[in-house]
N, C-alpha and C positions, 0 to 999 in steps of 0.2 A: 551606370557606371562611374567611379570616383576615380579622381586623378592619385597616381602614386608619385608622380614628379612635377614638378613646377619650376620652369625655366625660366626668370623675368629679367628681362634688359638684361643680359648677361654679357659683359666685355672681357676678354683676357687681350692686355696689351705686355709686348716686348718693349726694350727700347727703342728698337726703328720697326718693329711688326706687330700689328695689329692682328692677333689669330684669330680671334673670334669676335664679332661687331655687332653690340646690340641685338642679342638673340633672345625670343620669346617665344615658349611652346610649353606644352604639357602633355602627359602621358597618362593614359587610362590604364586602369588593372586588366590583367589577363587577355592581355592583343600581341600581336606581333607586331613589331614596327622595322620599318627599313628605314637606316641612316646611310643616305646616298649621296656621292658625290667623288670628285676627284680627288687622288692623293695631293695634300695639302690643302685641301678646302677648310679644315678645322675642325672636323669630327673627332679626331684623337684627342684632342684639346678639350672639347666640350664634357666628350666622357671623363676626361682624368678629372674634371671640376664635378662633374656630377659624383664621382667617388670618392672625392675628398684626395686627390694625389694632388691637385693644383688649387690655388684660391681664386678668384675671380678679381680681375682689376676694380670692375664696378659689376652692379646687380647682386641676384639672389636666386640662390637653389635650395629647394625643399623637398626632400627625397623623404617618401609616407609622411609628410607631414612636420618634419623636422631639419635644420641644417645636420649636412651630413658629417661635418668636421669633428674630429675626434669623438665621435658618437658611435660607440662600438654597438650598442643594440640596432641602431638603424644599417651601421657596415655588413651586419651579419646578414643582412637580410638582402644582400646587392653582392652579385658574384659577377666581377669584370674580366673577363679574358682578351687579352691585348698579345698581338703579336711580337711584342720585344719584352716579355715577361723575363726576368733573371731569377736565378736560381742560386742558393748556395752552393759553393763549389763540390760538395760533397751528397749533393741530391740526387737520389736515383728514382725512377718513376714511383716506386712504390714507397717513397719518401714526401713526394709530392701528394699522393693519395691520402697519406695517414694525415697529414697537416691539413688538407683540404678537411678530411671529414672530422679535424677538430673544430673548423673552425663554422662551418656551416650547421646549423641544427638541424634541417632538412636532410643532409646527406643519405644516399641510399647507395651502400656499400655492395649488395648485391649487385645493383644495376651498373654499379661503377665496374666491377669485375666481367659483368657481360659485354660492357664497351671493351674493356681493355682487350677481351677475346675478339672482338668484332674488327678491331683496328689492328689485331697481331702486334700490340705492345710488350715489348721486354722488359718486365717490372723491375730486376733487378740493374738494368743498364744503367750510368750514370746520364743525366740530361744533358751533359756538356757533350757527349758521345752519340747524341741521338740527331737522324736527320731531320733537315726540316719540315716535314711532310708526318714524322714522328712527334716531333715539338708540337705542333698542330693540335695531332691526334689527344697528346695528352691535356692541351686546354680543354679541347672538346666533353672530353671525358669530365675532367672537373667541372665543367660549365653546364652538363647537363644533367650529372650526378648530383650536382650540390643542392639542385631543388629549390633556387634559391627564387622569391618572390620578384625579384629584378636579376634577371641575368641579359648582361651585355657581351656581346660577342663583337671584338673591332677583329676584321678580316681572318676570320678562324679556319681559313681552307687552304692558307698559303704553304705550297709545295705537298698539298695531297694531291692525289690522282682523281682521274673522275670517279672511279669505283668508290675512294674514300669519302671525297665530296657528298656520292648517292648515299653513301650509310648515315652521314652527318644529316643531311636533309630527312633523312626517312626517320630517322631516331628523333630527333627535333619534334618534328610534326605528331609522332606517333604519343610520345612523352609529354606533349603540350595538350594534347586531347585527353591523355590520364590524369595529367597532374597541372592544371591551368598556372600560368603565371605569365608576368610580363616579360616579354624577349624583345631587346633591340638588337637586330643583326646588321653592323656596318659592314659594308660592302661596295665594291665599283663592279663586281660582278650581277648586275641587276637583271638581265633576262634571267639567268640561271637561279635566280632566287625569287623571281615575281609570285611566284606561284604558293610562296611562304607567305608571304606579307600580307597585312590588312590595311597599314596606312603606312605613308612614307614623310620621310622630311629628308629635305634634298639642302643641302650646303654649297656653296661656291664662294672662292675668295672671303672666307671669314663670315659670312653672312647667311641667313635661314631664307633660300630662295624661293622655297616652295613646300606647302606641308598641306596634307589632307588625304583623306580615304581614297584607296587604291581602286577600287571599283569605280569611285566617281572619276576620277582620273581616266580610267578607262575610257567611259563613256564621252567623255569630252575633246578627248584628241584622237582623229581620225583623219583618213587620207581618201579623197577622190580621184578618180582616173577618168578621162573621157575627150572626147573631144572640146577643143582651147573653149571655142565659142560657148559652149553649152557649161562647161565647167566655170567659164569668167563669169558668167551671167549667175550662177548657182551662188558663188564665191561671193558675190559683189559686196552684199553688206553682213558679211563673216569675216572673223580675223583669222587671218592666213600666216600660219607658222613657217610656211615654207612651200617652196614650187618651183618645180621643175618641167622644161617644153622639150619634149622630141618630135620634130616634125610639125604633126597637125594636133598629137596629144599633149594633153598638160595635166600633170599631175599635183595635186594640193592637199598638203597637211593642215586642219582647221582645228583652232581651238574653240569649244561652243562651250560657254560656261554654264549655258542653260539645259545643258544636256539636249539637244533638238533631237527628234527621233526624225527630222528631215531624212536621215540618209537610209531610211526604212522604204522611201520613196523615189531611190536612185534608179531603179529599174526602170520605169516609165520614163523617166528623163534621159534613157541611154547613157548612165553614169556606174562607174564599177565603185564601191564602197570598198576599202582598204584598211584591216585595222593596224595600229600601230605599236610596235614593241614598248613594252616599258621604258627601254633602255633609251630609246630613239624619242619618247615622248619626252623622257627626261632632259636630253640633250638640247630640244627643240623650246622647251617651256624656259629652259636655266638661260639659254641665250636670251629668249625673250624678254626675263626679267633683267638681264645685263642691260638690256638698251633703256629699260622703263626705271630701274634703278627701285625695284621695291619687290616687295615679298607678297607672294600668292598664298 
C-alpha cells in the first residue's frame, strides 16, 4: 500500500494558541481512518491544512505526493465535508449538487439522486432553510457521490437521528466496498463508528497522542475482574491503565503492547476477561499519553 497523505512535523500556531503541535503521520490508500478526539483537540485545524484551507506555521504536508496549496489537480481528488460549510445566499440543494458535479471528476449523479431519496432531501429548498440534520445529509450526499480518492468527513452526522446515521454508515461501507478510496472520518461518537474503522488517529490538546491499527489496539487493551489478590498477582508486571475495587473484587484495565494471549488462560486462574470498548480505550490511553507526554 502506498501513502496518499504525508504530514511531517506540522505546527499551526496563532498569536496566543498552538492549535496543532508538531504532528506527523501518514495515510495509506483505500482504507478507512478514524480521526478521534474531543472538540477543540485540533482535528479540524489539521484537516483544513490538508485541504489547503489553512497554511501550516511549520512543517510539510503532501497530498498524493504534492503540496495541496493552489494545486487544482490535487484538490479535485479531495472532498472535505465539514460541519460549518458556508453556501451562497441563493443556493438550493440542487445547486450544491450541481456545483459538486462540476468539481469532482468521479461524481456519480445516479448515486447522488439515490442518496437524496434515502435522506428525503427537498432539492428545490434554499440551503439556509434546511434543518441541521438536512444540512448534514447534503454534505453526506456530496461526500459519498463525489467518489473522491480522499474523502474527509468532519462530524458529518450533526443533527441526524439514529435512522439517518445508520443510513450514512451503511452507505459508506457499501460504497467503499464497491468503489474503494481513502476515507477519514472525524468524530467523537467513537463507539458508534468503531465497526467502520481500520486505523485510528487520536488528537488531544493539539498533539497526536495515538495512532495505529484498530485491531491491534483491540488486543492490547482489556480488563480483568476477580478476587483482588489474584488480580494483583496477575497485573504485577503489566501496565495498568485503570483499576477499581469493590469489596474483595478488583477490576483492572491493562495495556499490553505485546498483545499477550495470557487472558485466554484466565478461566484457570479464576479471573474474568472483559473486552474494552474503543471509546473507553481511547480515554484511558489518552490519559496515559498526557501523563507521559508522548505519542503512542
